[in-house]
N, C-alpha and C positions, 0 to 999 in steps of 0.2 A: 725411628724414623715415625716409626708409629705417636709418640709422643709429639712431636715436632711438627706431625698432621694436628693432632687432635690441641694441642694448645694453637695452631693455627689458627682452629675453626674454632676453640675458643669463647676467639680475640674476635673470633669475628659474627660473637654474638649468633653460636653454633655447638653448644659444647655438645662435648658427648656423651651419648642413653647411658652408659657403663664405663668407669673406670677404667680408663686404657691401659691394661697389667701383662701385656703379647703383641702380636704384629697387624690385629685390627684394631679398626677406629665404627661404631656404631653410631654414624647421627641419623639423627630426622632431619629435609632436609627441605623447603618450599617445589610446591610441583614448580614455580619458575626458576630456582638454581639450579633442583634437581634435570629442567627439559639443555636446560641451557650449557651444561656442563657434557649432556651426555653427547649434545653437538660438535663440540667444540674434540670433537674425542676422546673423555677423560672413560676409563672403562673402572666400574664395582656391579657391588651387586643389591635387589631387595633383599629384606632383607625380612620375613615374615609374610604379615597383609601387607601387599601392597598404600590399603588406606590408609594407614601409618606410616607411611610413608619416612620409613627409618630402612636405608640400606649401610651396608657394609662396604667398608673401603677396607685394604688388609694394602700391605708392605713386606715386601717379604724383604730376601736376606740380600739382595741388588737394584730392593730401590733406591734409588741418589734423592741426593741436598736437593737439586733442581729440580725433579723429577714433584718430589712433595711443595716448592715453595709457586709450584707452573699453575698447579691444583687452587694453590690457594690466591690467590690470583686471582683467576679466576672468580671465584668462588664473594672474592671482594668486588670485582666488579659487580655477577649480578646482583649481589645480596641491594647496591649503588642506587642502582636497577629502580 
């Protein structure tokens, strides 16, 4: 699922900051996208200095493709705004 998430973000112009090798995706999010995702209830973690805008999005053994697709759909809408 992490690869699906990383590929989907890259297709939206938000390429992962590091190669996706396990269950985490590290990505820099514009503040408007971050705020919009938080307002829509998506949970993820800041990584490092908050001023860098780098976030860690984690997948687990029970992350469904629908979960990833919903987050990507929300990112798509927020990037287009």
